[in-house]
C-alpha positions as CSV (number, residue, x, y, z in Angstrom):
1,X,8.2,-7.7,3.2
2,X,7.5,-3.9,3.7
3,X,4.6,-3.6,5.7
4,X,2.6,0.3,6.1
5,X,0.2,0.4,9.1
6,X,-2.6,3.0,9.0
7,X,-4.0,3.6,12.6
8,X,-6.7,5.9,13.2
9,X,-6.8,6.4,17.2
10,X,-3.9,5.2,19.7
11,X,-5.8,3.0,21.2
12,X,-6.4,0.6,18.1
13,X,-2.7,-0.3,16.8
14,X,-1.7,-3.4,14.9
15,X,-0.9,-5.1,18.5
16,X,-0.5,-8.8,17.8
17,X,0.0,-8.1,13.8
18,X,3.3,-6.0,14.9
19,X,4.4,-9.2,16.6
20,X,4.2,-11.3,14.0
21,X,6.2,-8.8,11.9
22,X,8.9,-8.7,13.8
23,X,9.1,-12.5,14.2
24,X,9.0,-13.3,10.6
25,X,11.7,-10.3,9.8
26,X,8.8,-8.0,7.9
27,X,9.7,-4.2,8.1
28,X,6.8,-2.4,9.5
29,X,6.2,1.3,8.9
30,X,3.4,3.4,11.1
31,X,1.0,6.1,9.4
32,X,-1.5,7.8,11.3
33,X,-4.3,8.3,9.2
34,X,-5.5,11.6,10.9
35,X,-2.2,13.4,9.5
36,X,-3.6,13.0,5.8
37,X,-0.1,11.9,4.5
38,X,-0.7,8.4,2.9
39,X,2.5,6.9,1.6
40,X,2.5,5.9,-2.4
41,X,2.2,2.6,-3.1
42,X,5.6,1.7,-4.4
43,X,6.9,2.5,-0.8
44,X,5.5,-0.7,0.7
45,X,4.6,-4.1,-0.4
46,X,1.2,-4.2,1.6
47,X,-0.8,-2.2,3.5
48,X,-2.5,-2.4,6.6
49,X,-5.5,-0.5,8.0
50,X,-6.7,-0.8,11.0
51,X,-9.8,0.3,13.3
52,X,-11.7,3.1,14.6
53,X,-14.6,4.4,16.2
54,X,-15.6,6.9,13.5
55,X,-17.5,5.7,10.5
56,X,-16.6,5.7,7.3
57,X,-19.0,8.3,5.6
58,X,-18.0,11.0,8.3
59,X,-15.5,13.1,6.3
60,X,-17.0,16.3,7.5
61,X,-15.9,15.2,10.8
62,X,-12.7,13.7,9.4
63,X,-11.3,15.2,6.4
64,X,-8.7,12.8,5.9
65,X,-11.1,9.7,5.3
66,X,-11.2,11.1,1.6
67,X,-7.6,10.7,1.2
68,X,-7.3,7.4,2.8
69,X,-10.0,6.1,0.8
70,X,-7.9,7.1,-2.4
71,X,-4.9,5.6,-1.1
72,X,-6.5,2.0,-0.4
73,X,-7.7,1.9,-4.1
74,X,-4.3,2.9,-5.1
75,X,-2.7,0.3,-3.2
76,X,-4.8,-2.1,-4.8
77,X,-4.8,-0.8,-8.2
78,X,-0.8,-0.8,-7.8
79,X,-1.0,-5.1,-7.1
80,X,-0.1,-4.5,-3.0
81,X,-1.4,-6.5,-0.6
82,X,-4.0,-4.8,1.2
83,X,-5.6,-5.9,4.6
84,X,-8.2,-4.1,6.2
85,X,-9.5,-4.7,9.8
86,X,-13.0,-3.9,11.1
87,X,-13.1,0.1,10.3
88,X,-10.1,-0.8,7.7
89,X,-12.2,-3.7,6.2
90,X,-15.2,-1.1,5.8
91,X,-13.0,1.4,4.3
92,X,-11.4,-1.0,2.1
93,X,-15.3,-2.3,0.9
94,X,-16.2,1.4,0.3
95,X,-13.0,2.4,-1.5
96,X,-13.9,-0.4,-3.7
97,X,-17.3,0.2,-4.5
98,X,-19.0,-1.8,-1.5
99,X,-21.1,-0.5,1.2
100,X,-21.5,-0.3,4.8
101,X,-24.6,0.1,6.9
102,X,-25.6,-0.5,10.5
103,X,-25.5,-4.4,11.6
104,X,-28.8,-5.7,12.8
105,X,-27.4,-5.8,16.3
106,X,-23.6,-4.7,17.6
107,X,-21.3,-7.6,18.4
108,X,-18.9,-7.1,21.2
109,X,-17.1,-10.4,22.4
110,X,-15.3,-13.5,21.8
111,X,-18.1,-15.3,19.3
112,X,-17.7,-18.1,17.2
113,X,-17.2,-17.6,13.3
114,X,-17.4,-19.9,10.4
115,X,-15.9,-20.2,7.2
116,X,-18.1,-20.1,4.4
117,X,-17.5,-22.7,1.2
118,X,-15.0,-19.5,-0.4
119,X,-13.2,-19.5,2.7
120,X,-12.6,-23.4,2.9
121,X,-11.5,-22.9,-0.8
122,X,-9.5,-19.8,-0.4
123,X,-5.2,-20.1,-0.6
124,X,-5.5,-18.0,2.5
125,X,-8.4,-18.2,4.7
126,X,-8.2,-21.9,3.9
127,X,-5.4,-22.4,6.6
128,X,-8.1,-21.6,9.6
129,X,-10.3,-24.0,11.2
130,X,-14.1,-24.5,10.0
131,X,-15.4,-22.9,13.1
132,X,-13.3,-21.0,15.9
133,X,-13.8,-18.3,18.4
134,X,-12.6,-14.7,18.1
135,X,-12.6,-11.2,19.2
136,X,-15.7,-8.9,17.7
137,X,-16.4,-5.5,18.4
138,X,-18.5,-3.2,15.9
139,X,-21.8,-1.9,15.4
140,X,-21.8,-1.5,11.4
141,X,-20.8,-3.8,8.6
142,X,-19.8,-4.2,5.1
143,X,-21.3,-5.2,1.8
144,X,-18.4,-6.7,-0.3
145,X,-17.5,-4.8,-3.1
146,X,-18.3,-6.5,-6.5
147,X,-15.4,-9.4,-7.2
148,X,-15.0,-10.2,-3.7
149,X,-16.1,-13.3,-1.9
150,X,-17.4,-13.8,1.7
151,X,-15.1,-15.8,3.5
152,X,-16.4,-15.4,7.3
153,X,-19.7,-15.5,8.8
154,X,-21.0,-15.3,12.1
155,X,-24.8,-15.4,14.0
156,X,-25.1,-12.1,14.2
157,X,-23.2,-10.7,11.2
158,X,-22.9,-12.6,7.8
159,X,-20.1,-10.4,6.6
160,X,-17.4,-11.3,8.7
161,X,-14.5,-11.4,6.2
162,X,-13.9,-11.0,2.3
163,X,-11.2,-11.4,-0.1
164,X,-10.5,-10.5,-3.4
165,X,-7.5,-10.7,-5.9
166,X,-6.8,-14.0,-5.1
167,X,-6.2,-13.8,-1.8
168,X,-4.2,-10.6,-2.2
169,X,-6.6,-8.1,-0.7
170,X,-9.0,-9.0,2.2
171,X,-11.1,-7.5,4.8
172,X,-11.7,-8.7,8.3
173,X,-14.7,-7.6,10.9
174,X,-13.3,-9.9,13.8
175,X,-10.0,-9.2,15.8
176,X,-7.5,-12.3,15.9
177,X,-4.8,-9.3,16.6
178,X,-6.4,-8.6,20.1
179,X,-3.9,-9.1,22.9
180,X,-4.7,-8.6,26.6
181,X,-2.7,-5.1,26.9
182,X,-4.5,-3.8,23.1
183,X,-7.9,-4.9,24.3
184,X,-7.5,-3.4,27.4
185,X,-6.9,-0.4,26.1
186,X,-10.0,-0.5,23.6
187,X,-12.2,-1.2,26.9
188,X,-10.7,1.8,28.9
189,X,-11.4,4.1,25.6
190,X,-14.8,2.7,24.7
191,X,-16.4,0.8,27.4
192,X,-19.3,2.8,27.4
193,X,-20.4,0.6,24.2
194,X,-20.3,-2.6,26.7
195,X,-24.4,-2.2,27.1
196,X,-24.8,-6.2,27.5
197,X,-27.1,-7.9,25.1
198,X,-27.5,-10.8,22.9
199,X,-24.5,-10.4,21.2
200,X,-22.7,-7.9,23.8
201,X,-20.4,-8.9,26.7
202,X,-19.1,-6.9,29.9
203,X,-15.5,-5.6,30.3
204,X,-14.9,-8.4,32.5
205,X,-16.0,-11.2,30.1
206,X,-13.8,-9.9,27.4
207,X,-10.7,-9.7,29.8
208,X,-11.4,-13.2,31.8
209,X,-8.3,-15.2,32.3
210,X,-9.5,-17.7,30.0
211,X,-10.1,-15.5,27.2
212,X,-8.5,-17.1,23.8
213,X,-5.7,-14.7,23.2
214,X,-3.4,-17.4,22.7
215,X,-5.5,-19.3,20.2
216,X,-6.3,-16.3,18.4
217,X,-2.6,-15.2,18.1
218,X,-1.7,-19.0,16.8
219,X,-4.5,-18.7,14.1
220,X,-3.5,-15.2,13.4
221,X,0.2,-16.1,12.3
222,X,-1.2,-18.6,10.3
223,X,-3.7,-16.6,8.3
224,X,-0.8,-13.8,7.7
225,X,1.6,-16.2,6.3
226,X,-0.8,-17.8,4.1
227,X,-1.6,-13.8,3.0
228,X,1.9,-12.8,2.8
229,X,3.0,-15.8,0.9
230,X,0.2,-15.1,-1.7
231,X,1.0,-11.6,-1.6
232,X,4.9,-11.8,-2.4
233,X,4.0,-14.5,-4.8
234,X,1.5,-12.1,-6.8
235,X,3.5,-9.4,-6.6
236,X,6.6,-10.6,-7.9
237,X,5.5,-13.4,-10.1
C-alpha cells in the first residue's frame, strides 16, 4: 500500500506508524505540510496526517492549513484511506464539516480509553480491547463530522476517535504511535505544557520505565492491519 504521511513539525512524526509500515512492506512518502505541496489522491492509497502544536483555525499564521484541509477532503472523496492523528484528526473532522473546540480540560499523559458500542461493532476498532491505557496530549477536541461514529472515549474527553466510510477513514485523538524517542522529542519541544493537573502528568511520568510503549505498539499494529485491510478491500472492490 502506498501511504503519504503529512507532518507539521519535526518532533511529531509517524514514529511507530513508520515502523509498522516498514514491517508490512508498505511504501511511505513524507509530505511536509508547511511547504504547502500536497500530492493528488492518485499518488497514494492512504493519507496519514500527524499532529502538531498549531490549531486548525490558525490559517493566518499557517496559510498552508487551508490547502491541507482541501487535500484531506479530496483524499476522502477519491476513496483513499485517511487517518488523522491528534491535530490530524481535528483537521480531518473540520475538512468534512465537523468542528473543533477546547476540551473541558487538557489531557496529557497515559490514561485509559474505552470503546463505545460503535467501536466494538467496528471492523477496524473492534480489534482493540474494550479498555486500554494509551498516550494522550491535547487541549482541543473534535466533534465528529456528519456520518461519522464515535469509537473511543475517555473520562476527560468524550471524542477520542471516530470512523466513517466503513472504517476507511478514521481520526484518533490518542497516540498509540508514540515511541520513547518520539515522546522524548515532544517533551523537549512542548514541555512547558506539562503543568500537572487532574489530567496532566509530569515529564518523568510520561517517560517512566514502565510506560506502556510496547503494549501500545502491539495495539497500533493490530489497528493499522485492520485499517489497511479495510482500505484495500474498499479501494479495489
